[in-house]
KOLPA-904633 format. One record per residue (C-alpha): residue in one letter; x, y, z. Coordinates in steps of 0.2 Angstrom, whole numbers, plus 5000, padded with zeros to 4 digits. Example, Ala and Ser with C-alpha at 12.3 -4.5 7.8 and 13.67 -1.06 7.14 Angstrom:
2
<rest:a x:5062 y:4978 z:5039>
<rest:s x:5068 y:4995 z:5036>
This chain:
283
<rest:m x:5572 y:5535 z:5472>
<rest:a x:5567 y:5515 z:5474>
<rest:a x:5550 y:5510 z:5475>
<rest:c x:5550 y:5495 z:5487>
<rest:w x:5531 y:5493 z:5491>
<rest:w x:5531 y:5474 z:5491>
<rest:r x:5548 y:5471 z:5496>
<rest:l x:5544 y:5477 z:5515>
<rest:c x:5541 y:5459 z:5521>
<rest:v x:5560 y:5453 z:5515>
<rest:v x:5565 y:5462 z:5530>
<rest:l x:5555 y:5451 z:5541>
<rest:v x:5558 y:5434 z:5531>
<rest:l x:5577 y:5438 z:5535>
<rest:v x:5576 y:5442 z:5554>
<rest:l x:5561 y:5430 z:5559>
<rest:p x:5558 y:5412 z:5559>
<rest:l x:5548 y:5408 z:5544>
<rest:s x:5536 y:5402 z:5557>
<rest:e x:5533 y:5419 z:5563>
<rest:v x:5531 y:5426 z:5544>
<rest:a x:5513 y:5429 z:5543>
<rest:q x:5504 y:5421 z:5527>
<rest:d x:5488 y:5427 z:5521>
<rest:p x:5478 y:5411 z:5516>
<rest:a x:5468 y:5419 z:5502>
<rest:f x:5487 y:5419 z:5494>
<rest:a x:5493 y:5401 z:5499>
<rest:h x:5491 y:5395 z:5481>
<rest:r x:5507 y:5407 z:5476>
<rest:e x:5523 y:5406 z:5480>
<rest:s x:5530 y:5417 z:5494>
<rest:i x:5545 y:5426 z:5500>
<rest:a x:5545 y:5412 z:5515>
<rest:d x:5542 y:5398 z:5501>
<rest:f x:5557 y:5404 z:5492>
<rest:v x:5571 y:5406 z:5506>
<rest:t x:5568 y:5387 z:5512>
<rest:k x:5573 y:5382 z:5496>
<rest:l x:5589 y:5392 z:5497>
<rest:s x:5607 y:5383 z:5505>
<rest:p x:5617 y:5392 z:5517>
<rest:a x:5627 y:5400 z:5503>
<rest:q x:5612 y:5406 z:5493>
<rest:k x:5605 y:5413 z:5508>
<rest:d x:5620 y:5423 z:5509>
<rest:l x:5617 y:5431 z:5490>
<rest:f x:5600 y:5434 z:5495>
<rest:e x:5603 y:5444 z:5510>
<rest:q x:5616 y:5454 z:5501>
<rest:a x:5605 y:5459 z:5488>
<rest:s x:5591 y:5464 z:5499>
<rest:k x:5603 y:5474 z:5509>
<rest:a x:5610 y:5482 z:5493>
<rest:f x:5593 y:5485 z:5486>
<rest:h x:5587 y:5495 z:5502>
<rest:a x:5605 y:5505 z:5502>
<rest:g x:5601 y:5510 z:5484>
<rest:r x:5614 y:5499 z:5475>
<rest:f x:5602 y:5492 z:5462>
<rest:s x:5616 y:5488 z:5449>
<rest:e x:5624 y:5477 z:5464>
<rest:s x:5608 y:5471 z:5469>
<rest:l x:5601 y:5466 z:5451>
<rest:g x:5620 y:5455 z:5449>
<rest:l x:5616 y:5446 z:5465>
<rest:h x:5599 y:5440 z:5460>
<rest:k x:5605 y:5437 z:5441>
<rest:q x:5617 y:5424 z:5451>
<rest:l x:5603 y:5415 z:5461>
<rest:l x:5592 y:5414 z:5445>
<rest:k x:5607 y:5401 z:5436>
<rest:d x:5602 y:5392 z:5450>
<rest:f x:5582 y:5396 z:5451>
<rest:p x:5578 y:5398 z:5432>
<rest:g x:5559 y:5404 z:5431>
<rest:d x:5556 y:5405 z:5450>
<rest:s x:5543 y:5419 z:5451>
<rest:i x:5550 y:5427 z:5467>
<rest:l x:5567 y:5429 z:5461>
<rest:a x:5559 y:5435 z:5443>
<rest:k x:5551 y:5449 z:5453>
<rest:f x:5565 y:5454 z:5463>
<rest:a x:5577 y:5454 z:5448>
<rest:s x:5564 y:5463 z:5438>
<rest:e x:5560 y:5478 z:5452>
<rest:d x:5580 y:5479 z:5452>
<rest:a x:5581 y:5482 z:5433>
<rest:i x:5567 y:5496 z:5432>
<rest:n x:5576 y:5506 z:5443>
<rest:t x:5592 y:5503 z:5433>
<rest:r x:5582 y:5508 z:5419>
<rest:d x:5586 y:5489 z:5409>
<rest:f x:5567 y:5488 z:5404>
<rest:a x:5571 y:5474 z:5390>
<rest:f x:5578 y:5461 z:5407>
<rest:a x:5564 y:5470 z:5417>
<rest:a x:5550 y:5464 z:5404>
<rest:t x:5560 y:5447 z:5401>
<rest:m x:5557 y:5444 z:5420>
<rest:l x:5539 y:5451 z:5422>
<rest:k x:5529 y:5443 z:5408>
<rest:p x:5531 y:5426 z:5409>
<rest:v x:5525 y:5429 z:5428>
<rest:v x:5509 y:5438 z:5423>
<rest:a x:5507 y:5426 z:5410>
<rest:s x:5507 y:5410 z:5420>
<rest:d x:5496 y:5420 z:5435>
<rest:a x:5487 y:5434 z:5430>
<rest:d x:5481 y:5438 z:5449>
<rest:d x:5498 y:5439 z:5455>
<rest:w x:5498 y:5457 z:5461>
<rest:q x:5515 y:5461 z:5463>
<rest:a x:5519 y:5455 z:5445>
<rest:t x:5505 y:5466 z:5440>
<rest:g x:5510 y:5481 z:5450>
<rest:l x:5528 y:5480 z:5445>
<rest:l x:5521 y:5479 z:5426>
<rest:v x:5513 y:5495 z:5428>
<rest:h x:5530 y:5503 z:5434>
<rest:l x:5540 y:5495 z:5422>
<rest:c x:5526 y:5501 z:5408>
<rest:a x:5526 y:5519 z:5414>
<rest:d x:5544 y:5521 z:5417>
<rest:s x:5548 y:5513 z:5399>
<rest:g x:5534 y:5526 z:5391>
<rest:d x:5524 y:5513 z:5387>
<rest:t x:5507 y:5523 z:5391>
<rest:s x:5495 y:5510 z:5383>
<rest:c x:5503 y:5497 z:5394>
<rest:r x:5502 y:5507 z:5409>
<rest:d x:5484 y:5509 z:5408>
<rest:t x:5478 y:5491 z:5404>
<rest:e x:5489 y:5486 z:5420>
<rest:m x:5483 y:5499 z:5431>
<rest:a x:5465 y:5495 z:5427>
<rest:k x:5470 y:5478 z:5431>
<rest:m x:5477 y:5481 z:5448>
<rest:v x:5460 y:5490 z:5451>
<rest:d x:5451 y:5474 z:5447>
<rest:l x:5463 y:5463 z:5458>
<rest:y x:5457 y:5475 z:5473>
<rest:k x:5439 y:5475 z:5468>
<rest:r x:5441 y:5456 z:5470>
<rest:g x:5450 y:5456 z:5485>
<rest:l x:5466 y:5449 z:5478>
<rest:t x:5478 y:5461 z:5485>
<rest:p x:5481 y:5462 z:5503>
<rest:n x:5476 y:5472 z:5515>
<rest:y x:5491 y:5481 z:5519>
<rest:i x:5493 y:5487 z:5503>
<rest:h x:5484 y:5505 z:5499>
<rest:a x:5494 y:5511 z:5484>
<rest:y x:5507 y:5506 z:5472>
<rest:p x:5520 y:5515 z:5463>
<rest:v x:5517 y:5520 z:5444>
<rest:e x:5532 y:5528 z:5440>
<rest:d x:5548 y:5537 z:5444>
<rest:v x:5550 y:5552 z:5435>
<rest:r x:5568 y:5560 z:5433>
<rest:l x:5568 y:5579 z:5435>
<rest:d x:5582 y:5590 z:5435>
<rest:g x:5591 y:5589 z:5452>
<rest:g x:5578 y:5576 z:5458>
<rest:t x:5564 y:5562 z:5455>
<rest:l x:5546 y:5563 z:5457>
<rest:l x:5538 y:5546 z:5463>
<rest:i x:5518 y:5546 z:5459>
<rest:e x:5511 y:5533 z:5468>
<rest:n x:5491 y:5528 z:5463>
<rest:y x:5480 y:5522 z:5478>
<rest:l x:5468 y:5507 z:5476>
<rest:a x:5456 y:5516 z:5486>
<rest:p x:5451 y:5534 z:5492>
<rest:w x:5465 y:5535 z:5507>
<rest:g x:5466 y:5547 z:5522>
<rest:h x:5457 y:5561 z:5530>
<rest:y x:5457 y:5572 z:5513>
<rest:n x:5452 y:5555 z:5502>
<rest:t x:5469 y:5554 z:5493>
<rest:y x:5469 y:5547 z:5476>
<rest:a x:5487 y:5548 z:5471>
<rest:m x:5501 y:5556 z:5476>
<rest:g x:5518 y:5562 z:5470>
<rest:k x:5533 y:5561 z:5481>
<rest:m x:5546 y:5575 z:5476>
<rest:s x:5564 y:5571 z:5482>
<rest:d x:5581 y:5580 z:5478>
<rest:a x:5596 y:5573 z:5473>
<rest:s x:5601 y:5565 z:5488>
<rest:g x:5584 y:5556 z:5490>
<rest:k x:5577 y:5568 z:5503>
<rest:r x:5560 y:5571 z:5502>
<rest:i x:5557 y:5590 z:5499>
<rest:m x:5538 y:5591 z:5493>
<rest:t x:5522 y:5579 z:5492>
<rest:i x:5510 y:5583 z:5478>
<rest:t x:5493 y:5575 z:5480>
<rest:l x:5476 y:5572 z:5471>
<rest:e x:5461 y:5574 z:5485>
<rest:s x:5443 y:5573 z:5484>
<rest:s x:5439 y:5578 z:5503>
<rest:d x:5422 y:5576 z:5509>
<rest:f x:5420 y:5593 z:5515>
<rest:d x:5423 y:5600 z:5498>
<rest:q x:5408 y:5592 z:5491>
<rest:i x:5396 y:5601 z:5501>
<rest:g x:5400 y:5615 z:5491>
<rest:f x:5404 y:5607 z:5475>
<rest:a x:5384 y:5601 z:5476>
<rest:k x:5375 y:5619 z:5479>
<rest:e x:5385 y:5625 z:5463>
<rest:h x:5384 y:5609 z:5453>
<rest:p x:5368 y:5600 z:5459>
<rest:a x:5366 y:5590 z:5443>
<rest:d x:5385 y:5583 z:5443>
<rest:a x:5384 y:5578 z:5461>
<rest:a x:5366 y:5569 z:5460>
<rest:k x:5375 y:5558 z:5448>
<rest:g x:5390 y:5554 z:5458>
<rest:v x:5402 y:5567 z:5451>
<rest:r x:5414 y:5574 z:5464>
<rest:t x:5425 y:5589 z:5464>
<rest:f x:5445 y:5585 z:5465>
<rest:s x:5457 y:5595 z:5471>
<rest:l x:5478 y:5596 z:5468>
<rest:d x:5488 y:5602 z:5484>
<rest:s x:5505 y:5601 z:5488>
<rest:y x:5513 y:5599 z:5504>
<rest:r x:5533 y:5608 z:5504>
<rest:e x:5543 y:5603 z:5520>
<rest:t x:5547 y:5619 z:5527>
<rest:g x:5560 y:5614 z:5542>
<rest:l x:5557 y:5613 z:5559>
<rest:n x:5548 y:5628 z:5571>
<rest:s x:5555 y:5636 z:5586>
<rest:e x:5548 y:5621 z:5595>
<rest:g x:5557 y:5610 z:5585>
<rest:r x:5543 y:5603 z:5575>
<rest:r x:5543 y:5598 z:5558>
<rest:t x:5531 y:5610 z:5547>
<rest:q x:5524 y:5611 z:5529>
<rest:t x:5518 y:5624 z:5519>
<rest:h x:5500 y:5618 z:5511>
<rest:a x:5497 y:5626 z:5493>
<rest:l x:5480 y:5623 z:5485>
<rest:y x:5482 y:5623 z:5464>
<rest:r x:5464 y:5621 z:5458>
<rest:f x:5448 y:5611 z:5459>
<rest:l x:5442 y:5599 z:5446>
<rest:i x:5425 y:5592 z:5442>
<rest:g x:5426 y:5572 z:5442>
<rest:q x:5442 y:5563 z:5444>
<rest:p x:5455 y:5566 z:5428>
<rest:d x:5464 y:5552 z:5421>
<rest:y x:5480 y:5546 z:5424>
<rest:a x:5488 y:5555 z:5410>
<rest:t x:5481 y:5573 z:5413>
<rest:m x:5484 y:5570 z:5431>
<rest:r x:5502 y:5566 z:5428>
<rest:q x:5505 y:5582 z:5419>
<rest:d x:5496 y:5591 z:5432>
<rest:f x:5508 y:5583 z:5445>
<rest:l x:5523 y:5588 z:5433>
<rest:d x:5518 y:5607 z:5432>
<rest:i x:5518 y:5608 z:5450>
<rest:a x:5534 y:5600 z:5453>
<rest:t x:5543 y:5610 z:5439>
<rest:g x:5536 y:5627 z:5445>
<rest:k x:5525 y:5629 z:5430>
<rest:s x:5510 y:5629 z:5440>
<rest:q x:5507 y:5643 z:5452>
<rest:p x:5495 y:5640 z:5468>
<rest:m x:5478 y:5649 z:5471>
<rest:v x:5484 y:5650 z:5490>
<rest:t x:5496 y:5644 z:5502>
<rest:t x:5496 y:5642 z:5521>
<rest:s x:5513 y:5642 z:5530>
<rest:g x:5520 y:5636 z:5547>
<rest:l x:5507 y:5619 z:5546>
<rest:v x:5513 y:5607 z:5560>
<rest:v x:5514 y:5589 z:5554>
<rest:q x:5503 y:5579 z:5568>
């Protein structure tokens, strides 16, 4: 499964006049995709469009090859380096991805796109120290207001499982009704989503936690839960349904390595839920 979290705006650039593509003034000093496109000849723009289509169709090797062609004309370009590195991460060419990303981060430590991609590269390649360092940098960039408002979560890694993939995403801040901190999206071999795993800290759960653990609650410690939502098809009314499962509660937010293992245990069936609720209609 591709994690194209920052590429979504490419579609806008390719189909809208550049004057209509929104540019956040806070990031005006950094080259944007729109800036890059203005430098392209018609033939180069055609290559860029082909690469984007290949990427979104999951043809990452093809996309990487097209971006490498453009790199001959624009060596060292930061936008192109980030595109090529994401292709390389998805094809498991970690060495090439590193040669693309590290110079970008070295020249601009506040580049949230490059930092997020470096998290993904480090995690997928098994460099846990680098992963944790870059994840901390993503939090710092968010706290300093250097990530766009539309970015709530970013992909940390794609874990290849027998017959599928688990894409783990980390949230920059608690998100949604249940205060989701992290999400694992499990897909089958065809790329179809079959289950979502979450690390949540619902405000409702804090009420009981404060009664049972008043000293911890007074210090600001929260209780977290590990949950999953498995797709169970359409009901008799043709509405999408899920089965919710609660696995366990935790005191305090677990570190990434602990949470990752919990997600893997759920995804592979090694963990059994405490309680399940079936037939939930997805709103």
